[in-house]
C-alpha positions as a Markdown table, in Angstrom:
| # | Residue | x | y | z |
|---|---|---|---|---|
| 1 | Met | 14.5 | 31.9 | -16.1 |
| 2 | Thr | 16.0 | 35.4 | -16.0 |
| 3 | Asp | 14.0 | 38.4 | -17.0 |
| 4 | Ser | 16.5 | 39.3 | -19.8 |
| 5 | Ala | 16.0 | 35.9 | -21.3 |
| 6 | Val | 12.1 | 35.9 | -21.4 |
| 7 | Gln | 10.1 | 36.7 | -24.3 |
| 8 | Ser | 6.8 | 38.3 | -23.2 |
| 9 | Glu | 3.9 | 38.3 | -25.7 |
| 10 | Gln | 1.5 | 41.3 | -25.4 |
| 11 | Ala | -2.2 | 40.9 | -25.6 |
| 12 | Ser | -4.3 | 43.3 | -27.7 |
| 13 | Asp | -5.1 | 45.4 | -24.5 |
| 14 | Gly | -1.4 | 45.8 | -23.9 |
| 15 | Thr | -1.1 | 43.6 | -20.9 |
| 16 | Ala | 1.5 | 40.9 | -20.6 |
| 17 | Glu | 0.5 | 37.3 | -21.3 |
| 18 | Thr | 2.3 | 34.1 | -20.3 |
| 19 | Asp | 6.1 | 34.3 | -20.7 |
| 20 | Ile | 7.1 | 32.3 | -23.9 |
| 21 | Leu | 9.8 | 29.8 | -23.3 |
| 22 | Arg | 12.7 | 30.4 | -25.8 |
| 23 | Val | 14.1 | 27.1 | -26.8 |
| 24 | Gly | 17.3 | 26.1 | -28.7 |
| 25 | Val | 17.3 | 22.7 | -30.3 |
| 26 | Val | 20.5 | 20.8 | -30.3 |
| 27 | Gly | 20.5 | 18.1 | -33.0 |
| 28 | Gly | 18.2 | 18.1 | -36.0 |
| 29 | Gly | 17.5 | 14.4 | -36.1 |
| 30 | Phe | 14.5 | 12.5 | -35.0 |
| 31 | Ile | 14.3 | 13.8 | -31.3 |
| 32 | Gly | 15.2 | 17.4 | -32.5 |
| 33 | Thr | 12.3 | 17.6 | -34.9 |
| 34 | Ala | 9.8 | 15.3 | -33.1 |
| 35 | Val | 10.1 | 16.8 | -29.6 |
| 36 | Gly | 11.2 | 20.1 | -31.1 |
| 37 | Gly | 7.9 | 20.0 | -33.0 |
| 38 | Glu | 6.1 | 19.7 | -29.6 |
| 39 | Phe | 7.7 | 22.9 | -28.5 |
| 40 | Val | 6.5 | 24.6 | -31.7 |
| 41 | Glu | 2.9 | 23.5 | -30.9 |
| 42 | His | 3.0 | 24.4 | -27.3 |
| 43 | Glu | 1.4 | 27.7 | -26.6 |
| 44 | Asp | 3.9 | 28.8 | -24.0 |
| 45 | Ala | 7.1 | 27.9 | -26.0 |
| 46 | Ser | 8.9 | 28.7 | -29.2 |
| 47 | Val | 11.8 | 27.2 | -31.0 |
| 48 | Val | 14.0 | 30.2 | -31.8 |
| 49 | Ala | 17.4 | 28.5 | -32.5 |
| 50 | Leu | 18.8 | 25.3 | -34.0 |
| 51 | Val | 22.2 | 23.7 | -34.2 |
| 52 | Asp | 23.5 | 20.7 | -36.0 |
| 53 | Ile | 27.0 | 19.8 | -37.5 |
| 54 | Asp | 25.5 | 18.6 | -40.7 |
| 55 | Glu | 24.4 | 21.6 | -42.9 |
| 56 | Ser | 21.9 | 19.6 | -44.9 |
| 57 | Val | 20.2 | 18.2 | -41.7 |
| 58 | Leu | 20.2 | 21.8 | -40.3 |
| 59 | Glu | 18.5 | 23.2 | -43.4 |
| 60 | Glu | 15.8 | 20.6 | -43.4 |
| 61 | Ala | 15.2 | 20.7 | -39.6 |
| 62 | Gly | 15.2 | 24.4 | -39.7 |
| 63 | Ala | 12.6 | 24.5 | -42.3 |
| 64 | Glu | 10.5 | 22.0 | -40.4 |
| 65 | Leu | 10.7 | 23.8 | -37.1 |
| 66 | Gly | 10.4 | 27.3 | -38.5 |
| 67 | Val | 13.9 | 28.5 | -37.3 |
| 68 | Asp | 15.2 | 31.5 | -39.3 |
| 69 | Asp | 18.4 | 31.0 | -41.2 |
| 70 | Ala | 20.2 | 33.5 | -39.1 |
| 71 | Ser | 19.4 | 31.4 | -36.0 |
| 72 | Gln | 20.7 | 28.1 | -37.5 |
| 73 | Tyr | 24.2 | 27.1 | -36.3 |
| 74 | Thr | 26.8 | 24.4 | -36.8 |
| 75 | Asp | 28.4 | 25.2 | -33.5 |
| 76 | Tyr | 26.6 | 24.6 | -30.2 |
| 77 | Glu | 28.7 | 27.2 | -28.1 |
| 78 | Ala | 28.1 | 29.9 | -30.8 |
| 79 | Met | 24.3 | 29.3 | -30.5 |
| 80 | Leu | 24.5 | 29.6 | -26.7 |
| 81 | Asp | 26.7 | 32.7 | -26.8 |
| 82 | Thr | 24.7 | 34.5 | -29.5 |
| 83 | Glu | 21.0 | 33.6 | -28.9 |
| 84 | Thr | 18.8 | 34.8 | -26.0 |
| 85 | Leu | 17.4 | 31.4 | -24.7 |
| 86 | Asp | 15.6 | 30.0 | -21.7 |
| 87 | Ala | 16.1 | 26.4 | -22.4 |
| 88 | Val | 17.6 | 23.8 | -24.8 |
| 89 | Leu | 16.4 | 20.4 | -26.0 |
| 90 | Ile | 19.4 | 18.0 | -26.3 |
| 91 | Gly | 18.7 | 15.3 | -29.0 |
| 92 | Thr | 22.2 | 14.2 | -29.9 |
| 93 | Pro | 24.3 | 11.1 | -29.7 |
| 94 | His | 24.6 | 9.7 | -26.2 |
| 95 | Thr | 28.1 | 10.4 | -25.4 |
| 96 | Leu | 27.7 | 14.1 | -26.2 |
| 97 | His | 25.1 | 14.7 | -23.5 |
| 98 | Tyr | 27.3 | 15.4 | -20.6 |
| 99 | Asp | 29.3 | 18.2 | -22.1 |
| 100 | Gln | 26.2 | 19.7 | -23.8 |
| 101 | Ile | 24.3 | 19.7 | -20.5 |
| 102 | Leu | 27.3 | 21.4 | -18.7 |
| 103 | Ala | 27.4 | 24.1 | -21.3 |
| 104 | Ala | 23.7 | 24.8 | -20.9 |
| 105 | Phe | 24.3 | 24.9 | -17.1 |
| 106 | Asp | 27.0 | 27.5 | -17.6 |
| 107 | His | 24.3 | 29.7 | -19.4 |
| 108 | Asp | 21.7 | 29.1 | -16.6 |
| 109 | Leu | 19.3 | 27.3 | -19.0 |
| 110 | His | 16.6 | 24.7 | -18.5 |
| 111 | Val | 17.5 | 21.4 | -20.1 |
| 112 | Leu | 15.4 | 18.7 | -21.6 |
| 113 | Cys | 17.9 | 15.9 | -22.6 |
| 114 | Asp | 17.0 | 12.8 | -24.5 |
| 115 | Lys | 17.9 | 9.5 | -22.9 |
| 116 | Pro | 20.3 | 8.3 | -21.4 |
| 117 | Leu | 21.4 | 11.1 | -19.3 |
| 118 | Thr | 25.1 | 10.2 | -19.7 |
| 119 | Thr | 27.2 | 7.1 | -20.6 |
| 120 | Asp | 29.5 | 7.5 | -17.7 |
| 121 | Leu | 28.6 | 7.0 | -14.1 |
| 122 | Asp | 31.0 | 9.7 | -12.7 |
| 123 | Asp | 29.5 | 12.1 | -15.3 |
| 124 | Ala | 26.0 | 11.2 | -14.0 |
| 125 | Arg | 26.9 | 11.7 | -10.3 |
| 126 | Asp | 28.3 | 15.1 | -11.3 |
| 127 | Leu | 25.2 | 16.2 | -13.0 |
| 128 | Val | 23.0 | 15.1 | -10.0 |
| 129 | Glu | 25.2 | 17.1 | -7.8 |
| 130 | Arg | 25.2 | 20.2 | -10.0 |
| 131 | Asp | 21.5 | 20.0 | -10.6 |
| 132 | Ala | 20.8 | 20.0 | -6.9 |
| 133 | Glu | 22.4 | 23.5 | -6.7 |
| 134 | Arg | 20.4 | 25.0 | -9.5 |
| 135 | Asp | 17.0 | 26.6 | -9.8 |
| 136 | Glu | 16.6 | 25.5 | -13.4 |
| 137 | Val | 15.0 | 22.3 | -14.4 |
| 138 | Leu | 17.0 | 19.3 | -15.9 |
| 139 | Met | 14.6 | 16.7 | -17.2 |
| 140 | Val | 15.5 | 13.4 | -19.1 |
| 141 | Gly | 13.3 | 12.2 | -22.0 |
| 142 | Tyr | 12.0 | 9.0 | -20.6 |
| 143 | Gln | 8.5 | 8.9 | -22.1 |
| 144 | Arg | 7.2 | 5.9 | -20.2 |
| 145 | His | 6.8 | 8.1 | -17.2 |
| 146 | Phe | 3.8 | 9.5 | -18.9 |
| 147 | Tyr | 2.3 | 6.2 | -19.9 |
| 148 | Glu | -0.8 | 5.5 | -17.7 |
| 149 | Gly | 0.2 | 1.8 | -17.4 |
| 150 | Phe | 3.5 | 2.6 | -15.7 |
| 151 | Ile | 1.9 | 5.2 | -13.6 |
| 152 | Arg | -0.7 | 2.9 | -12.3 |
| 153 | Ala | 2.2 | 0.3 | -11.6 |
| 154 | Arg | 4.1 | 2.9 | -9.7 |
| 155 | Asp | 1.1 | 3.8 | -7.6 |
| 156 | Leu | 0.4 | 0.1 | -6.8 |
| 157 | Trp | 4.0 | -0.6 | -5.7 |
| 158 | Ala | 3.9 | 2.6 | -3.6 |
| 159 | Gln | 1.3 | 1.0 | -1.3 |
| 160 | Glu | 2.7 | -0.1 | 2.1 |
| 161 | Asp | 1.7 | -3.8 | 1.7 |
| 162 | Arg | 3.0 | -4.3 | -1.9 |
| 163 | Glu | 6.6 | -4.6 | -3.0 |
| 164 | Pro | 7.7 | -6.4 | -6.2 |
| 165 | Arg | 9.9 | -9.5 | -5.7 |
| 166 | Trp | 10.3 | -11.0 | -9.1 |
| 167 | Ile | 10.4 | -9.1 | -12.4 |
| 168 | Thr | 10.8 | -10.3 | -15.9 |
| 169 | Ala | 11.1 | -8.1 | -18.9 |
| 170 | Glu | 12.0 | -8.1 | -22.6 |
| 171 | Val | 12.1 | -5.8 | -25.5 |
| 172 | Cys | 12.9 | -6.6 | -29.1 |
| 173 | Gln | 13.0 | -4.9 | -32.5 |
| 174 | Tyr | 14.6 | -4.8 | -35.9 |
| 175 | Trp | 17.6 | -2.9 | -34.6 |
| 176 | Val | 20.8 | -4.4 | -35.7 |
| 177 | Asp | 20.2 | -4.3 | -39.5 |
| 178 | Arg | 18.2 | -1.1 | -39.6 |
| 179 | Phe | 20.9 | 1.0 | -37.8 |
| 180 | Glu | 24.0 | -0.4 | -39.4 |
| 181 | Gly | 26.4 | 2.2 | -40.2 |
| 182 | Thr | 24.7 | 4.9 | -38.1 |
| 183 | Trp | 25.9 | 6.6 | -34.9 |
| 184 | Arg | 23.6 | 4.2 | -32.9 |
| 185 | Gln | 26.3 | 1.5 | -33.6 |
| 186 | Asn | 29.3 | 3.6 | -33.2 |
| 187 | Pro | 30.2 | 3.2 | -29.6 |
| 188 | Asp | 32.2 | 6.4 | -29.5 |
| 189 | Leu | 28.9 | 8.2 | -30.0 |
| 190 | Ser | 26.3 | 5.7 | -28.5 |
| 191 | Gly | 28.3 | 4.4 | -25.5 |
| 192 | Gly | 27.4 | 0.9 | -26.5 |
| 193 | Gly | 24.8 | -1.0 | -28.4 |
| 194 | Tyr | 21.1 | -2.0 | -28.0 |
| 195 | Leu | 21.2 | -1.9 | -24.2 |
| 196 | Tyr | 22.2 | 1.7 | -24.3 |
| 197 | Asp | 19.6 | 2.5 | -27.0 |
| 198 | Thr | 16.1 | 1.0 | -26.6 |
| 199 | Gly | 17.2 | -0.9 | -23.6 |
| 200 | Ser | 17.7 | 2.3 | -21.6 |
| 201 | His | 13.9 | 2.7 | -21.8 |
| 202 | Leu | 13.2 | -0.7 | -20.5 |
| 203 | Leu | 15.8 | -0.3 | -17.5 |
| 204 | Asp | 14.2 | 3.0 | -16.7 |
| 205 | Cys | 10.6 | 2.0 | -16.6 |
| 206 | Ile | 11.5 | -0.9 | -14.3 |
| 207 | Leu | 13.5 | 1.2 | -11.9 |
| 208 | Trp | 11.0 | 4.1 | -12.0 |
| 209 | Ser | 7.8 | 2.1 | -11.5 |
| 210 | Thr | 9.1 | -0.1 | -8.8 |
| 211 | Arg | 11.3 | 2.4 | -6.9 |
| 212 | Leu | 13.6 | -0.4 | -5.9 |
| 213 | Thr | 17.3 | 0.1 | -5.2 |
| 214 | Pro | 19.7 | -2.0 | -7.4 |
| 215 | Glu | 22.8 | -3.4 | -5.6 |
| 216 | Ala | 24.3 | -5.7 | -8.3 |
| 217 | Val | 24.2 | -6.5 | -12.0 |
| 218 | Ser | 25.3 | -9.4 | -14.1 |
| 219 | Ala | 25.0 | -9.8 | -17.9 |
| 220 | Ser | 25.8 | -11.7 | -21.0 |
| 221 | Met | 25.8 | -10.1 | -24.4 |
| 222 | Asp | 26.2 | -11.0 | -28.1 |
| 223 | Phe | 28.3 | -8.3 | -29.7 |
| 224 | Ile | 28.1 | -7.3 | -33.5 |
| 225 | Asp | 31.5 | -5.7 | -33.6 |
| 226 | Asp | 35.1 | -7.0 | -33.4 |
| 227 | Glu | 35.9 | -4.9 | -30.5 |
| 228 | Glu | 32.9 | -6.2 | -28.5 |
| 229 | Arg | 31.5 | -2.8 | -27.7 |
| 230 | Val | 28.2 | -2.9 | -29.5 |
| 231 | Asp | 25.7 | -5.5 | -28.3 |
| 232 | Gly | 22.9 | -6.7 | -30.5 |
| 233 | Arg | 21.5 | -9.0 | -27.8 |
| 234 | Ala | 21.8 | -9.0 | -24.0 |
| 235 | Asn | 20.6 | -10.7 | -20.9 |
| 236 | Val | 20.7 | -8.7 | -17.7 |
| 237 | Thr | 20.0 | -9.7 | -14.2 |
| 238 | Ile | 19.5 | -7.2 | -11.5 |
| 239 | Arg | 19.7 | -7.7 | -7.8 |
| 240 | Phe | 17.8 | -5.2 | -5.5 |
| 241 | Thr | 18.6 | -4.4 | -1.8 |
| 242 | Asn | 15.0 | -5.8 | -0.8 |
| 243 | Gly | 16.0 | -9.3 | -2.3 |
| 244 | Ala | 14.0 | -8.8 | -5.4 |
| 245 | Thr | 15.5 | -9.8 | -8.8 |
| 246 | Ala | 14.8 | -8.7 | -12.4 |
| 247 | Ser | 15.7 | -10.7 | -15.4 |
| 248 | Ile | 15.8 | -8.7 | -18.6 |
| 249 | Ser | 16.2 | -9.9 | -22.1 |
| 250 | Leu | 16.9 | -7.6 | -25.1 |
| 251 | Ser | 17.2 | -8.5 | -28.8 |
| 252 | Gly | 17.8 | -6.1 | -31.7 |
| 253 | Glu | 17.5 | -8.9 | -34.3 |
| 254 | Thr | 13.7 | -9.6 | -34.4 |
| 255 | Pro | 11.5 | -8.6 | -37.3 |
| 256 | Cys | 9.1 | -6.4 | -35.3 |
| 257 | Met | 8.9 | -4.7 | -31.9 |
| 258 | Arg | 7.5 | -6.0 | -28.8 |
| 259 | Glu | 7.9 | -5.1 | -25.0 |
| 260 | Asp | 6.6 | -7.2 | -22.2 |
| 261 | Val | 7.0 | -6.5 | -18.5 |
| 262 | Arg | 6.0 | -8.7 | -15.5 |
| 263 | Met | 6.4 | -7.6 | -11.9 |
| 264 | Trp | 5.2 | -10.0 | -9.2 |
| 265 | Asp | 4.8 | -10.0 | -5.4 |
| 266 | Glu | 3.0 | -12.6 | -3.0 |
| 267 | Glu | -0.4 | -11.0 | -3.9 |
| 268 | Gly | -0.1 | -11.2 | -7.7 |
| 269 | Ala | 1.3 | -9.2 | -10.5 |
| 270 | Val | 1.1 | -6.3 | -12.9 |
| 271 | Thr | 1.9 | -6.9 | -16.6 |
| 272 | Leu | 2.7 | -4.2 | -19.2 |
| 273 | Asp | 2.9 | -5.2 | -22.9 |
| 274 | Ser | 3.4 | -3.1 | -25.9 |
| 275 | Gln | 3.8 | -3.6 | -29.6 |
| 276 | Asp | 5.1 | -1.3 | -32.3 |
| 277 | Trp | 5.8 | 1.6 | -29.9 |
| 278 | Glu | 2.2 | 2.0 | -28.8 |
| 279 | Pro | 1.6 | 2.7 | -25.0 |
| 280 | Asn | 1.7 | -0.3 | -22.8 |
| 281 | Arg | -1.4 | -2.4 | -22.0 |
| 282 | Tyr | -1.9 | -2.8 | -18.2 |
| 283 | Val | -3.3 | -5.8 | -16.4 |
| 284 | Glu | -3.4 | -6.7 | -12.8 |
| 285 | Ile | -3.3 | -10.4 | -11.8 |
| 286 | Asp | -4.6 | -11.5 | -8.4 |
| 287 | Asp | -3.5 | -14.5 | -6.4 |
| 288 | Glu | -6.3 | -16.7 | -7.9 |
| 289 | Ser | -5.1 | -15.9 | -11.4 |
| 290 | Gly | -7.9 | -13.4 | -11.9 |
| 291 | Glu | -7.2 | -10.4 | -14.2 |
| 292 | Tyr | -8.3 | -6.8 | -14.1 |
| 293 | Arg | -7.9 | -4.7 | -17.3 |
| 294 | Pro | -8.7 | -1.1 | -16.6 |
| 295 | Lys | -9.5 | 1.2 | -19.5 |
| 296 | Leu | -6.5 | 3.6 | -19.9 |
| 297 | Ala | -7.0 | 7.2 | -20.9 |
| 298 | Arg | -4.6 | 7.3 | -23.8 |
| 299 | Ala | -5.8 | 10.6 | -25.4 |
| 300 | Asp | -5.0 | 12.7 | -22.3 |
| 301 | Arg | -1.4 | 11.6 | -22.0 |
| 302 | Gln | 1.0 | 14.4 | -21.2 |
| 303 | Thr | 3.9 | 14.9 | -23.6 |
| 304 | Lys | 7.5 | 15.4 | -22.5 |
| 305 | Val | 7.3 | 19.1 | -23.5 |
| 306 | Glu | 4.1 | 19.6 | -21.6 |
| 307 | Ala | 5.7 | 18.1 | -18.5 |
| 308 | Phe | 8.9 | 20.0 | -18.9 |
| 309 | Val | 7.2 | 23.3 | -19.4 |
| 310 | Glu | 4.9 | 22.6 | -16.4 |
| 311 | Ser | 8.0 | 21.8 | -14.3 |
| 312 | Ile | 9.4 | 25.1 | -15.2 |
| 313 | Gln | 6.2 | 27.1 | -14.5 |
| 314 | Thr | 5.3 | 25.4 | -11.3 |
| 315 | Gly | 8.9 | 24.8 | -9.7 |
| 316 | Glu | 7.8 | 21.2 | -9.1 |
| 317 | Glu | 10.3 | 18.3 | -9.8 |
| 318 | Pro | 10.4 | 17.2 | -13.4 |
| 319 | Ala | 8.9 | 13.9 | -14.5 |
| 320 | Ala | 12.2 | 12.1 | -15.1 |
| 321 | Thr | 15.0 | 13.6 | -12.9 |
| 322 | Ala | 18.7 | 13.6 | -13.1 |
| 323 | Leu | 18.7 | 10.9 | -10.4 |
| 324 | Asp | 16.4 | 8.7 | -12.6 |
| 325 | Gly | 19.0 | 9.1 | -15.3 |
| 326 | Leu | 21.9 | 8.2 | -12.9 |
| 327 | Arg | 20.1 | 5.0 | -11.9 |
| 328 | Val | 19.8 | 3.8 | -15.4 |
| 329 | Thr | 23.4 | 4.7 | -16.2 |
| 330 | Ala | 24.6 | 2.8 | -13.0 |
| 331 | Val | 22.8 | -0.3 | -14.1 |
| 332 | Thr | 23.9 | 0.0 | -17.7 |
| 333 | Glu | 27.5 | 0.5 | -17.0 |
| 334 | Ala | 27.5 | -2.5 | -14.5 |
| 335 | Ala | 26.0 | -4.6 | -17.1 |
| 336 | Tyr | 28.6 | -3.9 | -19.8 |
| 337 | Glu | 31.3 | -4.4 | -17.2 |
| 338 | Ser | 29.8 | -7.8 | -16.3 |
| 339 | Ala | 29.4 | -8.8 | -19.9 |
| 340 | Lys | 33.0 | -7.9 | -20.9 |
| 341 | Gly | 34.3 | -9.8 | -18.0 |
| 342 | Asp | 33.1 | -13.3 | -17.0 |
| 343 | Gly | 29.5 | -12.5 | -16.3 |
| 344 | Ser | 29.9 | -12.1 | -12.6 |
| 345 | Phe | 27.8 | -9.8 | -10.5 |
| 346 | Val | 29.2 | -6.1 | -10.6 |
| 347 | Asp | 28.3 | -4.2 | -7.4 |
| 348 | Ile | 26.5 | -0.9 | -7.4 |
| 349 | Asp | 26.7 | 1.4 | -4.5 |
| 350 | Pro | 23.1 | 1.8 | -3.1 |
| 351 | Asp | 23.8 | 5.3 | -1.9 |
| 352 | Asp | 24.4 | 6.3 | -5.5 |
| 353 | Val | 21.0 | 5.1 | -6.7 |
| 354 | Arg | 18.7 | 5.1 | -3.8 |
| 355 | Leu | 15.6 | 7.3 | -4.3 |
| 356 | Glu | 14.9 | 9.9 | -1.4 |
């Protein structure tokens, strides 16, 4: 962050304390207020500006986040041009992310963007390339990177003698009826349907915890709109370069929420199950069907904001990178292409999505 953009607090003895990260919140909906609230609570951050195109949402979110009326905007560019900021939180509909990230890049700001990174693969590639040339942080809001169960799975699959070969996963919730008439079911804003919404998290946690490189995707979908752009249910198969496969089932038509993930190799498996948005329970299964259920330290879980601020302060890579976001977009876009065609596998360029 630049010296001119830093608000330094003064201790009682006149010495400078930790620089306070000045944050502008983009979007006053759930993400803007929930994650924005984490910035309000963080001792090294302050929410100083807010933008939303809906004036009633703006007023309510401004009061919740403690943003002065003079620093509440209905135009994003006006906020960026007027306010002295170090970072923005982007919590807007999916298809708006790319342009809003670019605008933040133009102002040399750190960016915490809600998932997905983008709904277009070329845009995702562009952001990865631009991000590599910047000193500021770009982090995607995939919270399962902070769940101990997925961290344990990632550590297990990082061992030299372990590599997942067969993955099954499902997620379901009461999504279709609940979000009828909202932006989440407007493909011009959401980019698609259930796969681009909750499904994005499921794809991310599989790709992130296994580190596997996808090479082809096939899918079938049940669409809830006449134009067949918004899926309410989907079945996705991913082929990876190591020969592994993942079979993923998603439904937005169930009465309650469940998420179940199974990752197998020749020695056993890890399972990660969740209900009602609670962090996933973790179990290791050995080759004799024995189970190990470690106690997970849920209370000490890092938040997205804590990880974001830490990355800025230390210069370390953020918990969910632009490349993580690109990997999810590549699989998602291939799935929609397959489902809108004949269900055949759609190739992904491994060089696009391979982790370094």
